[in-house]
C-alpha positions in Angstrom: 0.0 0.0 0.0 2.9 2.4 0.7 3.8 2.5 -3.0 0.2 3.0 -4.2 -1.0 6.3 -5.5 -3.3 8.6 -3.4 -7.1 8.1 -4.1 -9.2 11.0 -5.5 -12.9 10.4 -5.7 -15.4 12.1 -8.0 -18.5 11.9 -5.8 -21.4 12.7 -8.1 -23.0 13.6 -11.5 -20.7 11.6 -13.9 -19.9 7.9 -14.3 -16.6 8.4 -16.0 -13.5 10.5 -15.0 -11.3 10.1 -18.0 -10.4 13.8 -18.2 -9.6 14.0 -14.5 -7.5 10.9 -14.6 -5.5 12.2 -17.5 -4.7 15.4 -15.5 -3.8 13.3 -12.3 -1.8 10.6 -14.0 1.2 9.7 -11.9 -0.2 11.7 -8.9 -3.4 10.0 -8.0 -5.9 7.3 -8.9 -9.4 8.7 -9.6 -12.6 6.7 -8.6 -15.9 7.8 -10.1 -18.8 7.1 -7.8 -21.8 8.9 -9.5 -23.8 9.2 -6.3 -27.1 11.0 -6.0 -26.7 11.7 -2.3 -24.2 11.0 0.5 -26.1 7.9 1.8 -25.0 6.1 -1.4 -21.3 6.6 -0.6 -19.9 3.7 1.3 -16.9 3.9 3.6 -15.1 1.5 1.3 -15.6 4.0 -1.5 -14.4 7.1 0.2 -12.4 6.4 3.4 -9.0 6.6 1.7 -9.8 9.7 -0.4 -7.2 12.5 -0.2 -9.0 14.6 -2.8 -12.6 15.1 -3.8 -13.9 16.2 -7.1 -17.4 17.5 -6.4 -20.3 18.6 -8.7 -23.6 20.0 -7.4 -25.5 16.9 -6.5 -23.9 15.7 -3.3 -23.5 17.9 -0.3 -20.1 17.9 1.4 -21.3 18.5 5.0 -19.6 17.7 8.3 -20.9 14.1 8.4 -19.5 13.3 5.0 -16.2 15.1 5.5 -15.6 13.1 8.8 -15.8 9.9 6.8 -12.7 10.9 4.9 -9.9 11.3 7.5 -7.1 11.6 4.8 -8.9 14.4 2.9 -6.7 17.4 1.8 -8.8 19.1 -0.8 -12.4 19.4 -2.2 -12.4 20.8 -5.7 -15.8 22.1 -6.8 -16.3 21.5 -10.5 -18.1 24.7 -11.0 -18.4 28.2 -9.6 -20.9 27.9 -6.7 -19.9 26.2 -3.4 -23.0 26.4 -1.3 -22.9 22.6 -1.1 -19.7 22.6 0.9 -19.2 23.3 4.6 -16.3 25.8 4.1 -15.8 26.5 7.8 -15.6 22.9 8.9 -13.2 22.1 6.0 -11.0 25.0 7.2 -11.0 23.8 10.7 -9.8 20.4 9.5 -7.1 22.0 7.3 -8.9 20.9 4.1 -8.6 23.2 1.1 -11.8 24.1 -0.9 -11.5 25.6 -4.3 -13.9 26.3 -7.2 -13.5 27.0 -10.9 -14.6 30.7 -10.9 -14.4 31.3 -14.7 -16.3 28.3 -15.8 -19.4 28.8 -17.9 -19.3 32.6 -18.0 -19.9 32.7 -21.7 -22.2 29.8 -21.7 -24.5 31.0 -18.9 -24.6 34.6 -20.3 -25.4 33.2 -23.8 -28.1 31.0 -22.3 -29.6 33.9 -20.4 -29.8 35.9 -23.6 -31.2 32.9 -25.4 -34.0 32.6 -22.8 -34.7 36.4 -23.0 -35.0 36.1 -26.8 -37.2 33.1 -26.6 -39.5 34.7 -24.1 -39.9 38.0 -26.1 -39.4 36.9 -29.7 -41.3 33.6 -29.2 -38.8 31.7 -31.2 -39.2 28.5 -29.2 -43.0 28.7 -29.1 -43.2 29.4 -32.8 -40.9 26.5 -33.7 -42.9 24.1 -31.4 -46.2 25.3 -33.0 -45.0 24.7 -36.5 -43.6 21.3 -35.6 -46.9 20.2 -34.0 -49.3 21.6 -36.5 -47.3 21.1 -39.7 -48.8 24.4 -40.8 -47.0 27.5 -42.1 -49.1 30.2 -40.3 -47.4 33.6 -40.2 -50.2 34.9 -37.9 -48.8 32.9 -35.0 -46.4 35.7 -34.2 -49.2 38.1 -33.5 -51.2 35.5 -31.8 -48.3 34.8 -29.4 -47.6 38.5 -29.0 -44.0 38.5 -30.0 -42.3 41.6 -28.6 -39.4 44.0 -29.4 -36.3 44.0 -27.3 -34.8 47.4 -28.1 -35.6 50.0 -25.4 -36.8 47.6 -22.8 -35.3 47.6 -19.4 -33.3 44.5 -18.3 -32.8 44.3 -14.6 -29.9 42.1 -13.4 -29.7 40.9 -9.8 -26.1 39.9 -9.1 -23.4 41.6 -11.1 -20.5 39.3 -11.0 -18.7 37.9 -14.0 -21.8 36.3 -15.6 -24.0 39.3 -14.7 -21.6 41.6 -16.4 -21.2 39.3 -19.4 -25.0 39.2 -19.8 -25.2 43.0 -19.6 -22.7 43.4 -22.4 -24.6 41.1 -24.6 -27.9 42.8 -23.8 -26.6 46.2 -24.6 -25.9 44.9 -28.1 -29.6 44.2 -28.5 -30.5 47.7 -27.4 -31.7 46.8 -23.9 -31.4 49.4 -21.2 -29.5 47.6 -18.4 -29.9 48.2 -14.7 -28.3 46.1 -12.0 -28.6 45.5 -8.2 -25.6 44.2 -6.3 -24.9 45.7 -2.9 -21.4 44.1 -2.7 -19.9 46.1 -5.6 -18.1 49.4 -5.2 -19.3 52.5 -7.0 -18.2 53.1 -10.6 -18.9 49.7 -12.2 -22.0 51.2 -13.7 -20.0 54.0 -15.3 -17.3 51.7 -16.6 -19.9 49.5 -18.4 -22.4 52.1 -19.4 -25.3 50.6 -17.3 -27.4 51.9 -14.5 -27.4 50.9 -10.8 -30.5 50.3 -8.6 -30.2 51.0 -4.9 -32.6 48.1 -3.9 -34.3 45.0 -5.3 -37.6 46.9 -5.1 -36.3 49.7 -7.3 -35.0 47.2 -9.8 -38.2 45.1 -9.9 -40.4 48.2 -10.3 -38.7 49.5 -13.4 -37.6 46.3 -15.2 -39.4 44.7 -18.2 -37.1 41.7 -17.9 -35.4 40.4 -14.7 -32.4 38.1 -15.0 -30.9 36.4 -11.9 -27.1 36.0 -11.6 -26.6 36.1 -7.8 -25.0 33.7 -5.3 -27.2 31.6 -3.0 -26.9 32.7 0.6 -29.1 33.7 3.5 -29.7 37.1 1.8 -30.6 35.8 -1.6 -32.6 32.7 -0.8 -36.1 33.3 -2.1 -35.2 36.9 -3.1 -37.9 36.4 -5.7 -41.0 35.8 -3.6 -44.6 36.9 -3.3 -43.6 40.3 -2.0 -40.9 41.1 -4.5 -43.1 39.9 -7.4 -45.7 42.4 -6.2 -43.3 45.2 -7.0 -43.3 44.3 -10.8 -44.7 47.1 -12.9 -48.4 46.8 -13.7 -47.8 45.9 -17.3 -45.9 42.8 -16.2 -42.4 41.5 -16.7 -40.4 38.4 -17.8 -38.1 36.5 -15.4 -35.0 34.4 -16.2 -33.1 32.3 -13.6 -29.8 30.7 -14.6 -28.3 31.3 -11.1 -29.5 29.0 -8.2 -32.9 27.4 -7.9 -33.5 28.5 -4.3 -33.3 32.2 -5.1 -36.8 31.8 -6.5 -39.8 30.8 -4.4 -41.5 28.3 -6.8 -45.1 28.7 -5.5 -44.8 32.5 -5.8 -43.4 32.1 -9.3 -46.3 30.0 -10.4 -48.9 32.3 -8.8 -47.4 35.3 -10.7 -47.5 33.4 -14.0 -51.1 32.4 -13.4 -52.2 35.9 -12.5 -50.3 37.5 -15.4 -48.1 39.5 -13.1 -45.2 37.7 -14.9 -45.7 37.5 -18.7 -43.3 34.6 -18.9 -40.4 32.9 -17.1 -37.4 30.8 -18.1 -36.0 28.6 -15.3 -32.8 26.6 -15.7 -32.3 25.8 -12.0 -34.6 24.5 -9.3 -34.4 24.2 -5.6 -34.3 20.4 -5.4 -32.5 18.3 -8.1 -33.4 16.0 -9.6 -36.8 17.8 -9.8 -39.7 15.6 -8.8 -42.3 14.7 -11.4 -45.0 16.0 -9.0 -43.2 19.4 -8.6 -45.3 22.5 -9.1 -43.3 23.6 -12.1 -44.4 20.5 -14.0 -48.1 21.2 -13.5 -49.1 22.9 -16.8 -47.9 26.4 -15.8 -48.5 28.9 -18.6 -45.7 30.8 -20.3 -43.0 28.8 -18.5 -39.8 27.5 -20.2 -37.8 24.9 -18.3 -34.3 23.7 -19.1 -32.6 21.0 -16.9 -29.7 22.9 -15.3 -27.8 23.1 -18.6 -27.1 26.9 -19.0 -23.5 26.2 -18.0 -22.8 23.6 -20.6 -20.9 23.6 -23.9 -18.7 20.8 -25.1 -15.7 23.1 -24.9 -16.5 24.5 -21.5 -17.2 21.1 -20.0 -13.7 19.9 -20.8 -12.2 23.1 -19.6 -14.1 23.1 -16.3 -13.2 19.5 -15.5 -9.6 20.0 -16.4 -9.2 23.1 -14.2 -10.9 21.4 -11.2 -8.5 18.4 -11.5 -5.5 20.6 -11.9 -6.4 22.2 -8.5 -6.4 18.7 -6.9 -3.1 18.0 -8.5 -1.6 21.2 -7.0 -2.6 20.2 -3.5 -1.3 16.6 -3.8 2.1 17.8 -4.9 2.3 20.2 -2.0 1.0 23.5 -3.3 -2.1 25.5 -2.5 -5.1 25.7 -4.9 -5.1 28.7 -7.2 -8.8 29.5 -6.5 -9.1 28.9 -2.7 -12.6 29.8 -1.4 -12.2 29.0 2.3 -8.9 30.9 2.9 -10.2 32.8 5.9 -11.0 29.6 7.8 -7.7 28.0 6.7 -5.8 31.1 7.8 -7.6 31.2 11.2 -6.5 27.6 11.9 -2.9 28.3 10.9 -2.8 31.2 13.3 -4.1 29.2 16.3 
């Protein structure tokens, strides 16, 4: 056993780790477990793991971390890390990193695609033609296709993806306003956009609302019955490519049924995999659903997996991850 390579486990989402193994050749052996939750992970599977490659399905909480006494690093294959207990990892001296530049282009492109489909009715028109086998040009007026230029796009969360979406939207002639209390003044001037001082201000003036914020205590269900009541009387469209739990699903459905929302495109849901009995599957009008795929492109998928594996490799050869996200907890332990 002393001559064997360290074990790295990919816990969830995929059943093959060929890209990761290529990056870690000569440094570690990668086991791919494809679990849907932590209860499916046996001690035999994970007890020797020195590195974890983690997608978004399994939650790396205290109970799971304690089952891996040799663990040195958790590499989140993606940007968000709300499924990792950062503080506990820091207390145990375990590095946690993410891939902060993954999917910026893909998610921004997907957000704009959803906006175009909601207003220009491209998807609805294509489905109607496919189902009816009729060439009916009146469908566009019947579905109330709308113009983008001049409409106000409100963006909640103005990080990399929010900014990338704003730049794309400006090319379509949209008037962009954003809300992000964490950013310093001047970002609006640099990018030629406007800044709202509150969610209420943004909601009340936006024709389209696109969500690009982190999920935390402040943003959970930021779109709810109250905030949807702030939408202008003429209605608005909503796009969520951020995190499912930033939208209260029952409030979303009620707003679509009442006409307060003219349409919505949802790529992420609060619970995945989404249950067949879920409220969003119950014949909700003007709702477009995609299965958490806004991040994906063939090129981006390879890049993201490669970068996540490279971070594990750095740690196993004695370096720190480049994109450490629990540095304050690690630093606190080192100072004790």
